[in-house]
C-alpha positions in Angstrom: 25.2 39.6 -0.9 23.2 36.6 -2.1 20.7 36.1 -4.9 17.6 34.4 -3.9 14.2 33.7 -5.1 10.9 34.0 -3.4 7.8 32.2 -4.6 4.0 32.6 -3.6 2.7 29.2 -4.8 2.9 29.1 -8.5 2.2 32.7 -9.0 4.8 35.5 -8.3 8.5 35.1 -8.7 10.9 37.8 -7.5 14.7 38.2 -7.8 16.2 40.6 -5.2 19.5 41.3 -3.6 19.4 40.4 0.1 21.7 42.2 2.6 22.3 40.1 5.8 22.1 43.3 8.0 18.6 44.1 7.0 16.1 44.1 9.8 17.6 41.4 11.8 15.4 38.7 10.0 12.3 40.1 11.9 10.3 39.5 8.7 11.2 35.9 8.4 7.6 34.7 9.1 6.5 36.9 6.2 9.3 35.5 3.9 8.1 31.9 4.5 6.0 32.3 1.5 9.4 31.3 0.0 7.4 28.1 -0.1 8.5 25.8 -3.0 5.3 24.0 -3.0 6.2 22.8 -6.4 9.2 21.1 -6.4 11.7 19.7 -4.1 14.2 18.6 -6.7 11.4 16.9 -8.6 8.8 18.1 -11.1 5.1 18.4 -10.0 2.5 16.6 -12.3 -1.0 17.8 -12.3 -3.7 17.1 -14.9 -6.7 19.2 -15.6 -4.5 22.2 -15.8 -4.3 21.8 -19.6 -5.6 24.9 -21.2 -5.4 26.9 -18.1 -3.3 30.2 -17.7 -0.9 28.2 -15.5 -0.4 25.9 -18.3 -0.4 28.3 -21.3 1.6 31.0 -19.4 0.6 34.6 -19.0 -0.1 34.7 -15.2 1.3 38.2 -14.2 4.7 38.0 -12.3 5.3 41.7 -12.2 3.2 44.8 -13.2 4.7 48.1 -14.8 5.7 50.6 -12.2 3.7 53.4 -13.8 0.4 52.2 -12.0 -1.1 51.4 -15.5 -2.1 47.8 -14.4 -0.4 46.4 -17.6 1.9 43.4 -17.1 5.7 43.8 -17.5 6.6 40.3 -16.9 4.3 37.1 -17.3 4.9 33.5 -16.7 5.9 31.2 -19.4 4.2 28.2 -20.6 4.9 24.7 -18.8 5.8 21.9 -20.8 3.3 19.0 -20.6 3.8 15.3 -20.9 1.5 12.2 -21.3 2.3 9.2 -19.1 1.4 5.4 -18.9 -2.1 6.4 -17.8 -2.8 8.2 -20.7 -3.4 11.5 -19.1 -1.7 14.6 -20.3 0.3 16.6 -17.3 1.5 19.9 -16.8 5.0 19.9 -15.6 6.8 22.6 -13.2 10.4 23.7 -13.2 12.3 23.1 -9.9 13.4 26.2 -8.0 16.9 26.2 -6.7 17.3 29.4 -4.6 20.6 30.6 -3.3 19.2 31.1 0.2 16.3 30.1 2.2 15.1 32.0 5.4 13.5 29.7 7.9 11.5 30.3 11.0 11.4 27.5 13.5 10.3 27.0 17.0 12.9 24.9 18.2 16.6 24.1 17.1 19.4 22.4 18.5 22.9 23.2 17.9 23.5 20.7 14.9 20.5 22.6 13.2 17.8 19.9 13.9 14.4 21.5 13.6 11.0 21.4 15.3 7.9 23.7 13.9 4.9 24.4 15.9 1.4 24.1 14.7 0.8 25.0 11.1 3.9 27.0 11.1 5.8 24.1 9.6 4.0 24.9 6.3 6.5 25.4 3.8 9.6 25.9 5.8 10.9 22.3 5.2 10.5 22.7 1.3 12.2 26.0 1.2 15.2 24.6 3.4 15.4 21.5 1.2 15.6 23.3 -2.0 18.1 26.0 -1.2 21.8 26.0 -1.3 22.2 27.7 2.0 19.4 27.7 4.6 19.4 30.3 7.5 17.2 29.7 10.5 15.8 32.0 12.8 14.7 29.7 16.0 12.8 30.8 19.0 14.5 28.5 21.2 17.9 26.9 20.8 18.8 23.9 22.6 21.9 21.4 23.4 22.5 18.5 21.0 20.6 15.7 22.5 17.8 17.6 23.9 15.5 17.0 21.0 13.7 13.7 20.7 14.7 12.2 17.3 11.3 11.1 16.7 9.9 15.0 16.8 12.5 16.4 14.6 10.7 17.8 11.6 13.7 18.9 9.5 17.3 17.2 9.9 20.1 19.5 10.6 21.9 18.4 7.4 19.8 20.9 5.7 20.6 23.8 7.9 23.6 26.0 7.4 23.2 28.8 10.1 21.0 29.2 13.1 20.2 32.5 14.8 18.4 32.9 18.1 15.2 35.1 17.7 15.3 37.8 20.4 11.8 39.2 19.2 9.0 36.5 18.8 6.1 38.7 18.2 3.7 37.2 15.7 1.3 39.1 13.9 -2.2 37.3 13.6 -3.3 38.4 10.1 -6.8 37.4 10.3 -8.4 37.1 13.8 -11.3 34.9 14.0 -12.9 33.7 17.1 -16.2 31.7 17.9 -18.9 31.9 20.5 -20.2 28.8 22.2 -23.3 28.7 19.9 -21.0 28.8 16.8 -18.8 25.9 18.2 -22.2 24.0 18.6 -23.2 24.6 15.0 -25.7 27.6 15.7 -24.8 30.8 13.9 -27.6 32.7 15.4 -28.4 34.2 12.0 -25.1 35.5 11.3 -25.4 34.2 7.9 -29.0 34.3 6.4 -31.0 34.5 3.2 -29.8 33.3 0.0 -26.1 32.6 1.2 -27.4 30.5 4.1 -29.3 28.5 1.6 -26.1 27.7 -0.3 -24.2 26.9 2.7 -26.8 24.5 4.1 -27.2 22.7 0.8 -23.5 22.5 0.4 -23.2 20.7 3.9 -25.4 18.0 2.4 -22.6 17.0 0.2 -20.9 15.6 3.3 -20.8 11.8 3.7 -19.5 10.1 6.9 -15.9 9.4 7.1 -15.0 11.9 4.2 -11.7 14.0 4.1 -12.8 17.4 3.0 -11.1 20.8 1.9 -13.2 23.8 2.3 -12.5 27.0 0.6 -12.4 30.4 2.2 -15.9 32.2 2.6 -19.1 30.3 2.2 -17.5 26.7 1.9 -15.8 27.2 5.4 -19.3 27.9 6.9 -20.7 24.7 5.6 -18.8 23.0 8.5 -21.5 24.8 10.8 -24.2 22.7 9.3 -22.8 19.0 9.2 -25.7 16.7 9.4 -26.5 14.5 12.5 -24.6 11.3 12.3 -22.1 12.4 9.9 -18.3 12.9 10.9 -15.9 14.4 8.5 -12.1 15.3 8.8 -11.3 18.9 7.4 -8.2 19.4 5.6 -6.3 22.6 5.4 -3.5 22.8 2.6 -1.1 24.7 4.7 -0.6 21.6 6.6 -3.5 20.6 9.1 -5.6 17.4 9.1 -8.4 17.6 11.8 -9.1 21.2 11.3 -11.3 22.6 14.3 -13.5 25.6 14.9 -12.3 29.1 15.4 -10.9 29.4 19.0 -13.6 30.1 21.6 -12.4 32.7 24.4 -15.3 31.6 26.6 -13.7 27.9 26.8 -10.3 29.2 27.6 -9.1 28.9 23.9 -6.6 31.7 22.8 -5.8 32.7 19.3 -2.5 31.7 18.2 -0.6 32.8 15.3 1.0 29.4 14.8 -2.3 27.8 14.3 -3.9 29.1 11.2 -6.0 27.7 8.1 -5.1 28.4 4.4 -6.8 31.7 4.7 -4.6 32.9 7.5 -7.5 32.8 10.1 -7.0 31.6 13.6 -8.2 28.0 14.2 -8.1 25.2 16.7 -7.1 21.6 16.1 -9.6 18.7 16.9 -8.6 15.6 18.9 -6.6 13.3 16.6 -5.4 16.0 14.5 -1.9 16.2 12.5 0.2 18.9 11.2 2.7 18.5 8.3 4.5 20.4 5.6 2.9 22.0 2.5 4.6 19.3 0.4 3.0 16.6 2.4 -0.2 18.3 2.3 -0.2 18.7 -1.6 0.9 15.1 -1.7 -2.4 14.1 -0.2 -4.3 16.3 -2.5 -2.6 15.4 -5.8 -2.8 11.7 -4.7 -6.6 11.8 -4.5 -6.8 11.2 -0.8 -9.1 14.3 -0.4 -12.6 12.9 -1.0 -14.4 16.3 -1.3 -13.5 19.9 -2.4 -16.0 22.8 -1.8 -14.7 26.1 -3.0 -16.0 29.4 -4.4 -16.2 30.6 -8.2 -16.2 33.5 -10.3 -17.5 31.6 -13.2 -18.4 28.2 -14.3 -19.1 26.8 -17.7 -21.5 24.4 -18.9 -18.5 21.8 -19.7 -17.3 22.1 -16.0 -14.6 24.7 -16.4 -14.0 26.8 -13.3 -12.7 30.4 -13.0 -11.9 31.3 -9.5 -8.8 33.2 -8.9 -8.2 36.2 -11.3 -10.0 39.1 -12.8 -7.6 40.6 -15.2 -6.7 44.1 -14.3 -7.1 43.5 -10.7 -4.5 42.6 -8.1 -3.6 38.9 -8.3 -3.5 37.5 -4.9 -3.1 33.9 -6.2 -5.2 30.9 -6.5 -4.0 29.1 -3.3 -4.2 25.6 -3.5 -7.4 25.7 -5.7 -5.6 24.3 -8.9 -4.3 21.2 -7.3 -7.7 20.6 -5.4 -9.9 20.8 -8.3 -7.3 18.7 -10.6 -6.9 16.1 -8.0 -7.9 12.5 -9.4 -11.0 11.0 -7.7 -11.8 14.1 -5.6 -15.4 15.4 -6.1 -15.3 19.2 -6.6 -18.4 21.3 -5.5 -18.5 25.0 -6.3 -20.7 27.5 -4.3 -21.4 30.9 -5.5 -24.2 33.6 -6.3 -25.9 32.8 -9.4 -25.4 36.3 -11.0 -22.5 38.7 -10.2 -23.3 42.1 -8.6 -24.1 43.9 -11.7 -26.5 41.1 -12.7 -24.3 39.3 -15.3 -24.6 35.5 -15.3 -21.9 33.6 -13.6 -22.8 30.1 -15.4 -22.0 30.3 -19.0 -21.2 28.4 -22.1 -17.6 29.4 -22.0 -15.7 31.1 -19.0 -14.5 34.5 -20.0 -12.0 34.7 -17.1 -8.9 32.7 -16.9 -9.5 29.1 -15.8 -8.4 27.5 -12.7 -9.3 24.0 -14.1 -10.8 22.7 -17.4 -13.7 20.0 -16.9 -13.3 19.9 -13.2 -16.6 20.7 -11.6 -19.1 17.9 -10.6 -21.7 20.1 -8.9 -22.5 24.0 -8.9 -24.8 25.1 -5.8 -26.2 28.8 -6.1 -29.0 30.8 -4.4 -31.2 29.6 -7.3 -30.5 25.9 -7.5 -28.3 23.0 -7.7 -26.7 21.8 -11.2 -24.8 18.5 -11.8 -22.3 18.8 -14.5 -21.7 15.7 -17.1 -18.0 16.5 -17.4 -17.2 13.0 -18.9 -19.2 13.4 -22.1 -18.2 17.0 -23.4 -20.2 18.7 -20.6 -23.7 19.6 -20.2 -25.6 20.8 -17.1 -28.7 19.6 -15.4 -30.9 21.5 -13.0 -31.5 19.0 -10.2 -32.8 21.3 -7.6 -34.3 24.5 -7.4 -34.8 27.1 -4.7 -38.3 27.8 -3.2 -39.9 30.6 -5.0 -37.8 30.4 -8.0 -39.1 29.2 -11.5 -37.0 27.4 -14.2 -37.8 30.4 -16.4 -36.0 32.6 -13.7 -33.1 30.3 -13.7 -32.8 30.4 -17.6 -33.1 34.1 -17.5 -30.2 34.3 -15.0 -27.8 31.5 -16.9 -25.9 32.3 -19.9 -25.9 28.5 -21.3 -28.5 25.9 -22.1 -29.1 23.2 -19.4 -31.3 20.2 -18.9 -33.9 19.9 -16.1 -34.5 17.0 -14.0 -38.1 15.4 -13.7 -39.0 15.5 -10.9 -37.4 18.8 -9.8 -37.2 18.7 -6.1 -36.7 21.7 -3.9 -33.3 22.9 -2.7 -33.3 22.5 1.0 
């Protein structure tokens, strides 16, 4: 019996007793959210998380079992530190689990591992952090059969290798495209106000940009890339050169080993590369992603963003959003409906929901207009474009903060 830790990035930490006889490791692929994104024997540093629930503590780790929705265990506050650049950073504690459970595509008898597609994900990170690493491999080959240049994880980190007798992989979110969608024509699948938001978001693309698109409306913006513009899409689970959903009419098959961060089946464009989650977040935290477009629950007049948590509801996690919006030099664009389903404003003086990032938003695109945020000088929004058929008074009535209006004020196209 060993004690081990399972972490869903930055959110949920469980401790459990693990019996090696359980389920013959059939659930390895699901447990790979063991993902120790934060820390392989070093501390993560991220600015702009100051003042968030992540920094201050209080993220639900465990709810009470009585169904009340009350939090039994909450995350503790993180320490902060100011470095030579004068910025305050939130620090993360490294995790050192007793056992990590790894799923690999191919292993040799020395424990060298190769992963396939985006399945590399957090596997190497979990292996490096643990005291004991147990690997389930789809194929086990003799020593010398793996090209040293193709090994993703050296055998020094691996203690046990088990051959996988059952390699059925569950596709959690099957997404396929038609020929029209692959060519950027959506045939009216998205229409009305949301299509307006998506089309306008695509105008943020500049030639040669590295771009991360969030789940939902942001992802669909890739269908409207302007002519003459070429961008490279990054998925934080470990893919640069993200392609469209697989198209069966072109002989492309959905593959559980090729998914985006939202677990949707995808393809890879020519010239794409795959890598681990720590490599991916190194790109993000290092400011190598030029543009992030993501959805939001609320935005404030000072550029604060709330996008991941509604108190009292199941917390699924913020994914990579905290890192993406906090990255230095990355432009952050939020796409969302101007009001919630009950008609309440989503743009306000101060966010009432827990923050994903403080002072991080550059531009807000809604079905009513486009706002620029002056996040460098204590905030302040400016309405720079307005939707056709909408008046400035309409926007003011649907917005819970004051804002300036550009003159002239062009239409949002």
